[in-house]
C-alpha positions as CSV (number, residue, x, y, z in Angstrom):
1,M,74.9,70.7,99.7
2,K,74.5,70.4,95.9
3,I,75.4,74.3,95.1
4,L,74.6,75.9,92.2
5,L,77.3,79.2,91.0
6,Y,76.0,81.6,88.7
7,G,78.3,84.3,87.4
8,I,79.8,85.4,84.0
9,N,83.4,85.2,85.0
10,Y,85.0,81.5,85.7
11,A,88.1,79.4,85.3
12,P,90.1,79.2,83.7
13,E,90.5,83.2,83.4
14,P,93.3,83.7,85.4
15,T,92.5,87.3,86.9
16,G,89.6,89.2,88.8
17,I,86.5,87.4,89.5
18,G,86.7,84.4,87.5
19,K,89.7,83.3,89.3
20,Y,88.3,84.2,92.5
21,T,85.1,82.4,91.8
22,G,86.9,79.1,89.7
23,E,88.9,78.7,93.2
24,M,85.7,79.1,95.3
25,A,84.2,76.1,93.1
26,E,86.6,73.7,93.4
27,W,87.4,74.3,97.1
28,L,83.8,73.6,97.5
29,A,84.1,70.4,95.1
30,K,86.7,69.3,97.2
31,K,85.1,69.6,100.5
32,G,82.7,67.4,98.8
33,H,79.8,69.0,98.0
34,R,78.2,69.2,94.9
35,V,79.0,71.8,92.7
36,R,77.1,73.3,89.5
37,V,78.2,76.3,87.2
38,I,76.5,78.4,85.0
39,A,79.6,80.9,83.1
40,A,80.4,82.2,80.0
41,P,83.5,81.0,78.3
42,P,86.7,82.3,79.1
43,Y,87.9,85.8,77.8
44,Y,88.7,88.1,80.1
45,P,91.0,89.8,80.3
46,H,92.1,90.1,76.8
47,W,88.6,90.8,75.8
48,K,88.3,87.3,73.3
49,R,86.9,83.7,73.7
50,D,89.8,81.4,74.4
51,D,90.0,79.0,71.5
52,G,87.5,76.2,71.0
53,H,84.7,78.7,72.1
54,G,82.2,79.6,69.4
55,A,80.4,82.8,69.4
56,F,77.2,80.9,69.7
57,S,77.5,77.5,71.5
58,Y,77.1,76.2,74.1
59,S,79.3,73.4,75.8
60,T,79.4,71.4,79.2
61,E,83.0,70.2,81.1
62,Q,84.2,68.9,84.3
63,R,86.5,70.9,85.7
64,A,88.4,70.1,89.1
65,G,85.3,67.9,90.1
66,C,82.7,70.7,89.5
67,E,80.3,70.6,86.1
68,V,80.7,73.3,84.2
69,L,77.9,74.7,82.1
70,R,79.0,77.1,79.3
71,A,76.4,80.0,77.6
72,P,77.6,82.1,74.9
73,L,78.0,85.9,74.7
74,W,79.1,88.7,72.7
75,V,82.6,89.7,73.7
76,P,83.3,93.3,72.3
77,A,86.8,94.2,71.2
78,N,86.8,97.9,72.8
79,P,84.3,97.4,76.0
80,G,82.3,100.3,77.4
81,G,79.6,102.0,78.2
82,F,76.4,100.8,76.0
83,K,78.6,97.7,74.1
84,R,79.7,96.9,78.1
85,I,75.7,96.6,78.4
86,V,75.0,94.7,75.8
87,H,77.9,92.2,76.4
88,L,76.3,91.4,80.3
89,A,72.9,91.4,78.5
90,S,73.9,88.6,76.1
91,F,75.1,86.5,78.8
92,A,72.0,87.1,81.0
93,L,70.0,86.1,78.3
94,T,71.9,82.7,76.5
95,S,72.3,81.3,80.0
96,L,68.2,81.1,80.4
97,P,68.2,77.6,79.0
98,W,71.1,76.3,81.7
99,L,69.1,77.7,84.6
100,V,65.7,75.5,83.2
101,R,67.9,72.8,82.8
102,S,69.0,73.1,86.4
103,L,65.2,72.9,88.1
104,G,65.6,69.5,87.3
105,W,68.8,69.5,89.7
106,R,67.2,70.8,92.3
107,P,70.2,72.9,94.3
108,D,70.0,73.9,97.7
109,V,72.3,76.9,97.0
110,V,71.9,79.1,94.5
111,L,75.2,81.8,94.3
112,V,74.8,84.5,91.8
113,V,78.2,86.2,91.8
114,A,77.8,90.2,90.0
115,P,79.1,91.3,87.7
116,A,76.7,90.7,86.1
117,F,73.9,92.2,88.0
118,M,71.6,91.3,85.6
119,C,71.6,87.8,86.2
120,A,70.6,88.1,89.7
121,P,67.3,87.7,89.4
122,A,66.8,84.8,87.2
123,G,68.8,83.5,90.0
124,W,67.0,84.3,92.9
125,L,63.6,83.2,90.7
126,L,65.6,79.6,90.1
127,A,66.2,79.7,94.1
128,S,62.6,80.3,94.3
129,V,61.3,77.6,92.5
130,C,63.8,75.1,93.7
131,R,63.1,76.4,97.3
132,A,67.1,77.0,97.7
133,Q,68.7,79.7,99.9
134,S,69.3,82.4,97.6
135,W,72.5,84.5,98.0
136,L,74.2,86.9,95.7
137,H,77.7,88.2,96.1
138,V,78.8,91.2,95.1
139,Q,82.2,91.6,93.9
140,D,81.7,95.5,92.3
141,F,78.7,97.7,92.6
142,E,78.4,97.9,88.9
143,V,75.3,99.9,88.7
144,D,77.2,102.9,90.7
145,A,80.3,102.4,89.0
146,A,78.3,102.9,85.8
147,F,76.9,106.3,86.2
148,D,79.6,108.0,88.3
149,M,82.1,107.0,85.8
150,G,80.7,108.2,83.5
151,L,79.9,104.9,81.2
152,L,75.9,105.6,81.9
153,K,74.4,108.8,82.2
154,G,70.5,110.4,82.9
155,G,69.0,111.1,86.2
156,V,65.8,109.3,85.7
157,A,67.6,106.5,84.1
158,R,69.6,106.4,87.4
159,R,67.1,106.6,89.8
160,V,65.2,103.8,88.0
161,V,67.7,101.2,88.3
162,T,68.6,102.1,91.4
163,A,65.2,101.2,92.5
164,I,65.2,98.1,90.7
165,E,68.6,97.2,92.0
166,R,67.3,97.6,95.9
167,W,64.6,95.7,94.8
168,V,66.5,92.7,93.5
169,F,68.5,92.7,96.8
170,R,65.8,92.7,99.3
171,R,64.8,89.7,97.6
172,F,68.3,87.3,98.4
173,D,68.4,85.5,101.6
174,R,72.1,86.0,101.8
175,V,74.0,89.4,100.0
176,S,77.6,89.3,100.9
177,S,80.6,91.4,99.5
178,I,84.4,91.8,100.1
179,S,84.7,95.2,101.8
180,D,83.4,96.5,104.8
181,R,82.5,99.6,103.3
182,M,80.4,98.0,100.2
183,L,78.8,95.9,102.7
184,D,77.6,99.6,104.3
185,K,76.8,100.4,100.9
186,L,74.4,97.1,101.0
187,R,72.7,97.7,104.1
188,A,72.2,101.2,102.7
189,K,70.7,99.9,100.0
190,G,68.0,98.2,102.2
191,V,69.3,95.1,102.6
192,D,68.7,93.8,106.1
193,P,72.0,93.9,108.6
194,E,71.3,90.2,109.2
195,R,71.2,89.2,105.7
196,V,74.9,91.1,105.2
197,V,77.9,88.6,105.1
198,S,81.2,89.5,104.8
199,F,83.5,87.8,102.3
200,P,86.7,89.5,101.0
201,N,88.7,87.6,98.3
202,W,91.7,85.6,99.5
203,V,94.9,84.6,98.5
204,D,97.3,81.3,99.1
205,V,99.4,82.5,101.4
206,N,101.6,79.3,101.2
207,A,102.2,79.9,97.9
208,M,103.1,83.1,98.3
209,S,105.1,82.5,101.1
210,A,108.1,80.1,98.6
211,H,108.8,83.5,97.0
212,S,110.6,85.8,99.0
213,G,113.0,86.6,96.9
214,P,113.4,88.6,93.4
215,G,113.1,85.1,91.3
216,K,114.0,85.0,88.1
217,Y,112.3,88.1,86.2
218,R,115.4,90.8,86.9
219,A,117.7,88.3,85.0
220,E,115.0,87.4,82.3
221,L,114.5,91.4,81.8
222,G,117.8,92.7,82.5
223,I,117.5,94.2,85.6
224,A,120.2,94.5,88.4
225,T,120.0,92.5,91.2
226,D,120.4,96.0,93.1
227,A,117.5,98.4,91.2
228,V,114.8,99.4,92.8
229,V,111.4,98.0,90.6
230,A,108.0,99.3,90.8
231,L,105.1,97.0,89.8
232,Y,101.5,97.3,88.3
233,S,100.2,93.6,87.4
234,G,96.8,93.3,86.6
235,S,93.9,94.0,83.9
236,M,94.4,97.1,82.0
237,A,91.0,98.2,82.3
238,G,89.6,101.4,81.8
239,K,88.2,101.6,85.8
240,Q,92.1,101.5,87.1
241,G,92.9,105.4,86.1
242,L,96.3,103.7,84.8
243,E,97.1,107.0,83.0
244,I,99.0,108.1,85.7
245,L,101.9,105.3,85.2
246,P,104.0,106.2,82.2
247,A,103.6,109.3,83.2
248,A,105.7,108.6,86.4
249,A,108.3,106.4,84.6
250,R,109.5,109.2,83.1
251,L,109.3,111.2,85.7
252,A,111.4,108.6,88.4
253,P,114.2,107.8,85.6
254,G,116.2,106.0,88.9
255,V,113.7,103.5,89.2
256,T,112.6,100.7,87.1
257,F,108.7,100.1,86.0
258,I,107.3,96.4,85.3
259,F,103.8,97.2,83.9
260,C,102.1,93.9,83.5
261,G,98.9,92.7,82.1
262,Q,96.3,92.7,79.5
263,G,92.8,94.6,78.8
264,A,91.8,97.8,76.7
265,M,94.1,100.6,78.2
266,R,97.0,98.1,77.2
267,P,97.7,99.7,73.2
268,Q,97.9,103.0,75.4
269,I,100.0,102.3,77.9
270,E,102.2,100.6,75.4
271,A,102.6,103.9,73.5
272,Q,103.3,106.2,76.3
273,C,106.1,104.1,77.6
274,A,107.8,104.5,74.5
275,G,111.4,104.8,74.5
276,L,111.3,104.6,78.5
277,P,114.5,103.0,79.3
278,N,113.1,102.4,82.8
279,V,110.2,101.0,81.7
280,R,109.7,96.9,81.3
281,L,106.2,95.7,79.4
282,L,104.8,92.4,80.0
283,P,101.8,90.3,78.9
284,L,99.6,88.5,81.3
285,Q,102.3,85.7,83.5
286,P,100.8,82.3,83.8
287,A,99.1,81.7,87.0
288,E,101.7,79.7,88.2
289,R,103.9,82.4,88.3
290,L,102.3,85.0,89.9
291,P,104.0,84.9,93.6
292,E,107.4,84.8,91.6
293,L,106.2,87.8,89.4
294,L,105.2,89.9,92.9
295,A,108.1,89.0,94.7
296,T,110.0,90.9,91.9
297,A,108.9,93.9,93.0
298,D,110.1,96.5,95.8
299,I,106.9,98.5,95.6
300,H,103.7,97.6,94.4
301,L,101.7,100.2,91.8
302,L,97.6,100.3,92.6
303,P,96.1,103.2,90.8
304,Q,92.4,104.0,90.5
305,Q,90.0,106.1,89.5
306,A,88.9,108.2,91.8
307,A,85.2,107.4,90.8
308,A,85.7,104.0,91.5
309,A,86.5,104.5,95.3
310,D,84.1,102.5,97.6
311,L,82.1,100.6,94.4
312,V,84.6,97.9,93.6
313,M,87.5,96.7,96.0
314,P,90.7,95.4,93.4
315,S,91.4,92.2,93.7
316,K,95.1,92.4,92.8
317,L,95.9,93.6,96.1
318,T,95.0,90.5,98.3
319,G,98.5,89.4,96.4
320,M,100.3,92.2,96.6
321,L,99.8,92.6,100.5
322,C,100.7,88.8,100.8
323,S,104.1,89.0,98.9
324,G,105.4,91.4,101.7
325,R,106.1,94.3,99.8
326,P,104.7,97.3,100.7
327,T,102.0,99.0,97.9
328,V,101.3,102.8,96.8
329,A,98.0,103.1,96.2
330,T,95.4,106.0,94.6
331,A,92.4,106.4,96.9
332,R,90.3,109.2,98.6
333,A,91.2,109.6,102.5
334,G,88.4,107.7,104.2
335,T,88.2,104.5,101.6
336,E,88.3,101.3,102.3
337,L,91.3,100.8,100.2
338,A,93.3,103.8,101.9
339,R,92.4,102.2,105.2
340,V,93.6,98.9,104.5
341,V,96.6,100.1,102.5
342,A,97.7,102.7,104.9
343,G,100.0,101.5,107.4
344,R,101.8,99.0,105.0
345,G,102.2,101.1,102.3
346,L,101.6,104.8,101.1
347,V,98.3,106.5,100.2
348,V,97.6,109.2,97.7
349,P,95.1,111.3,96.4
350,P,93.7,109.9,92.8
351,E,95.2,111.6,89.9
352,A,97.7,112.8,92.1
353,L,100.9,112.1,89.9
354,D,103.1,115.0,91.6
355,E,102.4,112.9,95.1
356,F,102.4,109.7,93.5
357,V,106.0,109.9,92.0
358,A,107.4,111.4,95.5
359,A,105.8,108.1,97.2
360,I,107.5,105.8,95.0
361,T,110.7,107.8,95.2
362,R,110.4,108.0,98.8
363,L,110.1,104.5,99.1
364,A,112.9,103.6,96.5
365,A,115.1,105.8,98.8
366,E,114.4,103.9,102.2
367,P,114.6,100.1,102.2
368,E,114.4,100.0,106.0
369,L,110.4,101.3,105.5
370,R,109.8,99.6,102.9
371,R,110.7,96.6,105.0
372,E,108.7,97.7,107.8
373,L,105.4,97.9,105.6
374,G,106.2,94.8,103.8
375,I,106.6,92.8,107.0
376,A,102.9,94.8,108.2
377,A,101.0,93.9,104.8
378,R,102.2,90.6,105.0
379,A,100.8,90.5,108.6
380,Y,97.7,91.8,107.6
381,A,97.1,89.4,104.6
382,E,98.4,86.0,107.0
383,C,95.6,87.5,109.6
384,H,92.6,88.3,107.6
385,L,92.7,87.0,103.7
386,A,94.4,83.2,103.8
387,R,92.5,81.0,101.6
388,D,91.7,78.4,103.6
389,R,90.5,80.7,106.7
390,V,88.1,82.6,104.1
391,L,86.4,80.1,102.6
392,R,85.9,77.8,105.4
393,D,84.0,80.5,107.2
394,F,82.2,81.1,104.2
395,E,81.2,77.5,104.1
396,L,79.8,77.7,107.5
397,Q,77.9,80.4,106.7
398,L,76.1,77.9,103.7
399,M,75.6,75.3,106.3
400,R,74.2,77.7,109.4
401,S,72.1,79.2,107.1
402,T,70.8,76.5,104.8
403,V,67.8,74.2,105.4
404,V,68.4,71.4,103.2
405,R,64.8,70.4,102.1
406,P,63.2,67.2,100.8
407,K,63.4,67.1,97.4
408,P,60.8,65.7,95.0
409,V,61.6,63.3,91.8
410,A,62.8,65.5,88.8
411,L,60.1,65.5,86.0
412,D,63.4,65.9,83.2
413,V,64.0,62.3,82.2
414,G,67.0,63.6,81.3
415,D,68.7,64.7,84.9
416,V,66.3,61.6,86.4
417,S,69.5,59.3,87.4
418,T,70.4,62.3,89.1
419,H,68.1,62.6,91.5
420,I,67.9,58.6,92.7
421,G,68.8,58.5,95.7
422,D,68.3,62.3,96.6
423,T,65.5,62.5,98.6
424,K,67.0,63.4,102.5
């Protein structure tokens, strides 16, 4: 098949949505599909464009068998509220020329990854014109999250934006998301249940298996081999509720904390951790060292704001589970995050500092409990989150639901060579 992936984030971004979209595209290309990607230059999680990508320049590249078309966008130094909206809108606007060019490519599938939801209408229109299958993959319910977390305000504005969102959702042939509760939310927004598809994030279980011990990080950071290490690794953005981490480190001096990542909250975390001897701060680590980093932990930490419940499913959780270590998560009872972590870690209410610290200290004091919960976490990852299994199921969904239609010869002279022999 000819598959067009359209979304703001893409490889080589090492975390979040860009990581998963990049791995998906490269996996599909290795299976023989022709994959074209329309994305922004890499900028996340540092919120700064990588070197070599100008503020106003378009570029093309071949990456792991995929054709990648980059469109410029505005990247604010301190994203939030109106700035984030302008940021997303800038890519939705600048990426339109690549969509027009892709009319001549005639994809069989147009898959839009949200965020950014602003790209969804144009992606659906391209699929309609090309008579391709339209697929929307929802990583975050960004509209609901923006209002629930106070980034956007106004009852009338919410009703209008939500009505537009529901209308767009119902236009796509397939709408997928990454957790059961997010699938329920899609149905509640009016998506036909027959069009709703489960497509969870995944993890390379084989890569994680190679790092069952504490690895080299303890020696590099001067941490004793018998110390109990609690690790947070991931984006340091506002929606994670990271304010609880330095406070927990201050109240649990017998535990060594590692906080690793980049994002808007990083300066605040650094300031609050100043002078704490049991805290190590690391920048975002190379992707190839992630399994080793996760294996350094005895306990994983996963704070999250209450307002984000079931609107997002933290992508970092897949690696935490696969590492075979228990997680202490802040989540409301009954949410998807609480359901997944329960029995594989400990769950406490959001922003409940005392309970968060109590859960960490309990696991620190009970190695057998850590071992039992870690075994359950690893088993869950192997059964539900293994990369090849998840992507193979996704590919089968594409193959079953896509009707490959005859393609007329493209009129764009620049693309004629790509169409000779394409008629099926």
